[in-house]
C-alpha positions in Angstrom: 0.0 0.0 0.0 2.9 2.4 0.8 4.4 1.8 -2.7 1.1 2.5 -4.3 0.6 5.7 -2.3 4.0 7.0 -3.2 3.4 6.3 -6.8 0.1 8.1 -6.6 1.8 11.1 -5.0 4.4 11.3 -7.7 1.9 11.0 -10.5 -0.3 13.7 -8.9 2.7 16.0 -8.5 3.7 15.6 -12.1 0.2 16.2 -13.4 -0.2 19.2 -11.2 3.0 20.8 -12.6 1.9 20.1 -16.1 -1.5 21.7 -15.6 0.1 24.7 -13.8 2.5 25.2 -16.7 -0.4 25.0 -19.1 -2.4 27.6 -17.1 0.7 29.9 -17.0 1.1 29.5 -20.7 -2.5 30.5 -21.4 -2.2 33.4 -19.1 0.9 34.6 -20.9 -0.7 34.0 -24.3 -4.5 34.8 -24.0 -6.8 33.9 -27.0 -7.4 37.0 -29.1 -11.0 37.5 -30.5 -11.0 39.5 -33.7 -13.4 42.4 -34.0 -16.7 41.7 -35.8 -17.4 43.9 -39.0 -21.0 44.9 -39.7 -22.1 46.8 -42.8 -25.6 48.3 -43.1 -27.6 48.4 -46.3 -29.3 51.8 -47.2 -31.6 53.6 -49.5 -31.6 57.0 -51.1 -33.6 59.1 -53.5 -31.6 59.4 -56.7 -32.5 63.1 -57.3 -32.8 64.8 -60.7 -30.1 67.5 -60.8 -26.9 66.2 -59.3 -25.5 62.8 -58.6 -25.8 61.8 -55.0 -23.6 59.4 -52.9 -24.8 56.5 -50.9 -23.1 56.3 -47.5 -22.9 52.7 -46.6 -21.9 52.6 -42.9 -19.2 50.1 -41.6 -19.0 49.3 -37.9 -16.7 47.3 -35.6 -18.0 45.8 -32.4 -14.7 46.7 -30.6 -11.5 48.5 -31.3 -8.4 46.7 -32.6 -4.7 47.3 -32.1 -4.2 46.5 -35.8 -5.8 48.0 -38.9 -9.0 46.2 -39.9 -9.7 45.9 -43.6 -11.8 44.2 -46.3 -12.4 44.4 -50.0 -15.7 45.4 -51.6 -17.2 45.5 -55.1 -20.6 46.6 -56.5 -23.0 44.3 -58.4 -26.1 45.4 -60.2 -29.5 43.9 -59.5 -32.5 45.8 -60.9 -30.2 48.9 -60.9 -27.6 49.0 -63.6 -24.0 50.1 -63.4 -23.4 53.3 -65.4 -27.0 54.3 -65.9 -28.2 54.0 -62.3 -25.0 54.0 -60.2 -21.3 54.0 -60.9 -19.6 50.7 -60.4 -16.9 50.6 -57.8 -14.3 48.3 -56.3 -12.1 49.1 -53.4 -10.7 48.4 -49.9 -11.9 49.8 -46.6 -9.3 50.2 -43.9 -10.3 51.1 -40.3 -7.3 52.4 -38.3 -6.3 51.0 -34.9 -8.5 52.5 -32.2 -11.4 53.4 -34.6 -14.8 51.8 -34.7 -16.4 52.9 -38.0 -16.0 53.9 -41.6 -18.1 54.3 -44.7 -18.3 53.3 -48.4 -19.4 56.0 -50.8 -21.2 54.9 -54.0 -22.3 57.5 -56.5 -25.9 57.3 -57.8 -26.7 58.6 -61.2 -29.4 61.3 -61.1 -32.1 61.5 -63.8 -35.7 62.8 -64.3 -37.2 59.6 -65.7 -40.0 57.9 -63.8 -39.1 54.3 -63.0 -39.3 51.7 -60.3 -37.1 51.7 -57.2 -34.0 49.7 -58.0 -31.5 47.7 -56.1 -27.8 47.0 -56.3 -25.6 45.2 -53.9 -22.1 45.4 -52.3 -20.2 42.2 -52.0 -17.4 41.8 -49.4 -14.3 39.6 -49.2 -10.8 39.2 -47.9 -11.1 40.4 -44.3 -7.9 41.2 -42.4 -7.8 41.4 -38.6 -11.5 41.3 -38.4 -14.5 38.9 -39.1 -17.2 39.9 -41.6 -20.7 39.4 -40.2 -22.2 39.3 -43.7 -20.9 38.8 -47.2 -23.1 41.3 -48.9 -25.7 44.0 -48.4 -28.5 45.5 -50.7 -28.9 49.2 -51.4 -32.1 50.6 -52.9 -32.2 53.6 -55.2 -35.5 55.2 -54.6 -37.3 57.0 -57.5 -38.7 60.5 -57.1 -39.3 61.3 -60.8 -42.5 62.0 -62.8 -41.3 62.3 -66.4 -42.2 59.4 -68.7 -40.0 59.4 -71.8 -41.2 58.9 -75.4 -39.8 56.1 -77.4 -38.8 55.8 -81.0 -40.9 52.6 -81.3 -44.1 53.9 -79.5 -45.5 54.7 -76.1 -43.8 53.7 -72.9 -45.9 53.4 -69.7 -44.6 54.4 -66.3 -42.6 51.9 -64.2 -44.6 52.8 -61.1 -47.8 54.5 -59.9 -48.5 56.4 -56.7 -50.1 54.1 -54.1 -49.3 51.0 -56.1 -46.6 48.4 -56.0 -45.5 46.0 -58.8 -46.6 42.5 -57.8 -45.8 40.7 -61.0 -44.4 41.3 -64.4 -42.9 39.6 -67.4 -40.4 41.8 -69.3 -39.5 38.9 -71.6 -35.8 39.4 -71.1 -34.9 35.7 -71.1 -34.3 33.5 -74.1 -37.4 31.3 -73.5 -40.9 31.8 -72.2 -41.2 31.3 -68.5 -42.9 28.0 -68.0 -43.6 28.8 -64.4 -45.9 31.6 -65.5 -47.3 30.7 -68.9 -49.1 27.8 -70.6 -49.5 26.9 -74.2 -53.2 26.4 -75.0 -52.8 23.8 -77.7 -55.5 22.7 -80.2 -57.9 23.7 -82.9 -60.7 25.1 -80.7 -61.8 28.6 -81.4 -64.2 28.3 -78.4 -67.2 28.5 -80.7 -65.9 31.2 -83.0 -65.3 29.0 -86.1 -61.7 30.1 -86.3 -59.3 28.7 -88.9 -56.0 28.3 -86.9 -54.5 25.5 -84.9 -52.8 26.7 -81.7 -49.4 25.1 -81.1 -46.6 25.2 -78.6 -44.0 25.4 -81.3 -41.3 28.1 -81.2 -42.2 29.1 -84.7 -45.6 30.3 -83.4 -44.4 31.9 -80.1 -40.9 32.8 -79.1 -39.0 35.3 -76.9 -36.2 37.3 -78.5 -34.6 40.7 -77.9 -36.8 41.5 -74.9 -40.0 40.8 -76.7 -42.6 37.9 -76.8 -43.7 37.3 -80.4 -46.9 35.4 -81.3 -46.8 34.6 -85.0 -49.7 33.4 -87.2 -48.5 31.3 -90.2 -50.3 30.1 -93.3 -49.8 26.3 -93.3 -51.9 23.2 -93.2 -51.7 21.5 -89.8 -54.0 19.1 -88.0 -56.9 19.8 -90.4 -56.5 23.6 -90.2 -55.2 26.1 -92.7 -53.1 28.2 -90.3 -51.1 27.9 -87.1 -50.8 30.4 -84.3 -50.3 30.5 -80.5 -52.6 31.2 -77.5 -50.8 31.7 -74.2 -52.4 31.8 -70.8 -51.4 32.2 -67.2 -54.2 30.0 -65.9 -53.4 28.2 -62.7 -50.1 30.0 -62.4 -50.6 33.8 -62.3 -54.1 34.9 -61.4 -55.0 38.4 -60.1 -57.9 40.3 -58.5 -57.8 44.1 -59.0 -55.0 46.4 -59.8 -53.5 48.4 -62.7 -52.4 46.1 -65.6 -50.2 47.4 -68.4 -49.5 45.4 -71.6 -47.2 47.0 -74.2 -47.7 45.5 -77.6 -47.5 46.1 -81.4 -50.4 44.5 -83.3 -50.7 42.6 -86.6 -53.1 43.5 -89.4 -54.9 42.1 -92.4 -58.3 40.7 -93.3 -59.2 37.8 -91.0 -56.5 38.5 -88.4 -57.8 38.8 -84.8 -55.2 39.6 -82.0 -56.4 39.8 -78.4 -55.1 40.7 -74.9 -57.7 39.4 -72.5 -58.6 37.8 -69.2 -61.0 35.1 -68.0 -62.3 34.3 -64.5 -60.1 31.7 -62.8 -63.2 29.7 -61.9 -64.1 29.0 -65.5 -63.9 25.2 -65.1 -66.4 25.3 -62.3 -69.0 27.8 -63.6 -68.2 27.9 -67.3 -68.3 30.9 -69.7 -69.8 33.5 -69.5 -70.6 33.2 -65.8 -66.8 33.3 -65.1 -66.6 36.7 -66.7 -64.4 37.9 -69.5 -62.3 41.2 -69.7 -61.1 41.9 -73.2 -58.5 44.6 -72.7 -57.8 44.8 -76.4 -59.2 43.1 -79.5 -58.5 44.2 -83.1 -60.0 43.2 -86.4 -57.2 43.2 -88.9 -59.3 44.7 -91.7 -59.4 47.9 -89.7 -56.0 48.2 -88.0 -56.7 51.6 -86.6 -59.5 50.5 -84.3 -59.4 48.5 -81.0 -62.2 47.2 -78.9 -62.5 46.8 -75.1 -65.3 44.5 -74.1 -66.7 43.1 -70.9 -68.7 39.8 -71.2 -70.9 38.7 -68.3 -74.2 37.1 -67.1 -75.8 33.8 -68.2 -77.1 35.4 -71.3 -73.6 36.5 -72.5 -74.4 40.2 -72.2 -71.6 42.6 -72.9 -70.5 46.3 -72.6 -68.0 47.7 -75.1 -65.7 50.7 -75.8 -63.9 51.6 -79.0 -60.7 53.6 -79.6 -59.7 54.9 -83.1 -56.3 56.2 -83.9 -55.9 59.4 -86.0 -56.3 59.0 -89.7 -53.3 57.3 -91.4 -52.0 55.6 -88.3 -52.4 51.9 -87.4 -51.7 49.7 -84.3 -49.1 47.9 -86.4 -46.9 51.0 -86.8 -45.6 51.1 -83.3 -46.1 49.9 -79.7 -49.0 51.1 -77.6 -49.8 50.3 -74.0 -53.2 48.7 -73.3 -54.2 49.0 -69.7 -56.9 47.8 -67.2 -57.6 49.9 -64.1 -59.6 47.5 -61.9 -61.1 47.9 -58.5 -64.0 46.4 -56.6 -67.2 47.0 -58.6 -65.6 49.1 -61.4 -63.2 48.9 -64.3 -61.6 51.2 -66.8 -59.7 50.4 -70.0 -57.0 52.8 -71.2 -54.9 53.3 -74.3 -51.5 55.0 -73.7 -52.7 56.0 -70.2 -56.0 57.6 -71.5 -59.3 56.1 -70.4 -61.6 55.3 -73.3 -64.0 52.9 -71.6 -65.3 52.6 -68.1 -68.1 50.6 -66.4 -69.3 49.6 -62.9 -71.1 46.7 -61.3 -74.2 48.9 -61.2 -74.1 49.7 -64.9 -73.5 46.1 -65.9 -76.2 44.8 -63.6 -74.7 41.4 -63.8 -76.1 38.6 -61.7 -73.9 37.3 -60.4 -71.2 39.9 -60.8 -68.0 38.0 -61.6 -65.4 40.7 -61.7 -64.5 40.8 -57.9 -62.7 37.5 -58.2 -59.3 36.4 -59.6 -58.7 36.3 -63.4 -55.9 35.0 -65.6 -54.3 36.4 -68.8 -54.6 35.2 -72.4 -52.5 36.5 -75.3 -53.3 35.2 -78.8 -53.8 35.8 -82.5 -56.8 34.1 -84.0 -57.2 33.6 -87.8 -60.7 33.9 -89.2 -64.0 33.5 -87.3 -67.5 34.9 -87.3 -66.5 38.3 -86.1 -63.3 39.2 -88.1 -64.2 37.2 -91.2 -61.6 35.1 -93.0 -58.3 35.8 -94.7 -58.5 36.6 -98.4 -56.0 37.4 -101.2 -55.0 40.7 -99.5 -53.9 39.0 -96.3 -50.2 38.8 -95.9 -48.6 36.0 -93.8 -46.9 35.6 -91.4 -48.5 38.1 -89.0 -47.0 39.0 -85.7 -48.1 40.4 -82.3 -45.1 41.6 -80.3 -45.5 42.0 -76.5 -42.8 44.1 -74.7 -44.1 43.5 -71.2 -47.0 42.5 -69.0 -47.1 44.3 -65.6 -49.5 44.0 -62.6 -49.6 46.8 -60.0 -51.7 46.5 -56.8 -52.4 48.7 -53.8 
């Protein structure tokens, strides 16, 4: 037992000295925690006269005995370098003993009405500090009212007071967004005795150079004499109320029938016309200077209609126009280039039931032939195209 006790004493003594040495070493060389670096995103009105600078604030949670630094660079989101802000890359150095700094980014002033736009700052390569985030977003707020003209037609505003953009398709990708749009394929003209077969082929609908094009072609296919496309957002993008803008250039010619319209999302349950139909724009190609806005409703298929005629010598195939629906509970207005030419209310329609306080989906198409437009003849030139620049939905 004595031998064991002595051994125990010796081991304990050695371990104690080791632990003591370790404690002394840690006391002589304490663990150093680097300062945390926090950068705050910001927003600023761009102004109209003089470029302004965003001040993006940088903070340390404690001082350092060494300079704290990191690299940064700008990246465009909705905001574009050069036209909305000036791209910048650099390094921030916070001197020993200091707790803050700033990054200055120049924002380009203009007078053009547009949406608020974002860009971001991306951070890397921290020295003597720890980045609490790798990037922040900055918002350029718009305070302009001027809407510019365009050499290819009318441009609508990017925003409206009291509204926010809830969905849009600017058609800036190389293909149609399948998450938003359907191809309505088949030979049905929904009772209109039309002559086209609607396909999902890229020859009849395609996205290129920031535009969606729907193209009607003279060719025999599936028992029809023409092909075209009818696109819908049914089951994918459906809306109730708001300001809707569709910028488009229209086709022309005897028997050509382009349309920008909406149907009630409950059409499968209640059928047409109980679901309601909002024709924002229809054109008969034999009169390419006139468009119709029509509201269909009620079991009897009743309708209310407005008409807009361009000045003599101009047609809707010459340049782009913006066809709009301003839609609230119990009332609707149809606009061309921001001018109301048709309005109605629930009281005027006297629809029973009134279907227009429920969600609707979009339809874009070119029909060929039918009872209303008549049929193509020797004067009709093919192919015919409808180009859509954008579809935008704003809501309160």
